[in-house]
C-alpha positions as CSV (number, residue, x, y, z in Angstrom):
1,M,43.3,-106.6,-3.9
2,A,42.2,-103.1,-2.7
3,T,42.7,-99.7,-4.4
4,I,44.2,-96.4,-3.4
5,V,43.0,-93.3,-5.8
6,I,44.9,-90.2,-4.8
7,D,44.3,-87.0,-6.7
8,G,43.2,-89.1,-9.9
9,E,46.0,-91.6,-9.6
10,E,45.6,-94.8,-8.6
11,K,47.5,-98.0,-6.6
12,Q,46.7,-101.6,-5.9
13,V,47.5,-102.9,-2.6
14,A,46.7,-106.0,-0.5
15,D,43.9,-106.0,1.2
16,G,44.6,-105.3,5.3
17,S,47.4,-104.0,4.6
18,P,48.8,-100.1,5.4
19,I,48.2,-97.8,2.7
20,M,51.5,-95.8,3.2
21,D,53.7,-97.3,0.6
22,A,50.9,-96.5,-1.8
23,C,50.4,-93.2,-1.1
24,D,54.3,-92.1,-0.9
25,D,54.2,-93.6,-4.5
26,L,51.2,-91.6,-5.6
27,G,53.1,-88.1,-4.1
28,V,51.9,-87.8,-0.4
29,P,54.6,-85.9,1.4
30,F,55.8,-88.1,4.5
31,A,58.1,-87.1,7.4
32,C,57.9,-88.9,10.6
33,R,56.1,-91.9,9.5
34,A,55.3,-92.5,12.8
35,G,51.8,-90.7,13.1
36,I,53.2,-87.9,15.3
37,C,54.1,-84.8,12.9
38,G,50.8,-84.5,10.4
39,T,52.5,-84.0,7.3
40,C,50.4,-87.3,5.7
41,V,46.9,-86.2,6.5
42,I,44.7,-87.1,3.5
43,T,41.1,-86.1,3.2
44,I,38.9,-89.5,2.3
45,L,36.7,-88.4,-0.6
46,E,35.2,-92.0,-0.8
47,G,35.7,-95.3,1.1
48,M,36.5,-94.0,4.4
49,E,33.9,-97.4,5.4
50,N,36.9,-99.4,3.4
51,L,39.4,-98.4,5.8
52,A,40.2,-99.7,9.5
53,P,39.2,-97.4,12.2
54,K,41.5,-94.7,13.6
55,T,44.9,-95.6,15.3
56,Q,45.4,-93.8,18.8
57,E,47.6,-91.7,17.1
58,E,45.3,-90.4,14.5
59,E,42.8,-90.0,17.3
60,D,45.1,-88.0,19.6
61,M,46.0,-85.8,16.4
62,G,42.2,-84.9,16.8
63,L,41.4,-84.8,12.9
64,A,38.5,-84.4,11.2
65,D,35.9,-87.3,10.2
66,D,37.1,-87.4,6.8
67,Q,40.8,-87.0,7.6
68,R,43.3,-89.8,8.1
69,L,47.3,-90.2,8.6
70,A,48.4,-92.1,5.3
71,C,51.3,-93.5,7.5
72,Q,48.3,-95.1,9.5
73,A,45.6,-96.0,8.1
74,V,45.0,-99.8,7.0
75,I,42.9,-100.5,4.0
76,N,40.8,-103.6,4.6
77,S,39.3,-104.0,1.1
78,G,37.5,-102.0,-1.8
79,T,38.3,-98.4,-3.0
80,V,39.3,-95.3,-1.1
81,V,39.8,-92.1,-3.0
82,A,41.6,-89.3,-1.2
83,S,43.2,-86.4,-1.8
84,Y,46.1,-84.3,0.1
């Protein structure tokens, strides 16, 4: 199991799974859920190496190196600490 920590609260998810539902439960705001609007941008504080590479949608959005879209990110394993 992998762990997502957002602003001090955590959720466990299966290794290799999208983090969207966990982030939704942890209070990250969502709108389109398709990587188009940017509403769910999170800043990764620790564990970027535990996430799969950015999706094309994230690349197209031009996010900073420490930012991801919660609707697009997939956690491979381990722990990811983020804020929004």
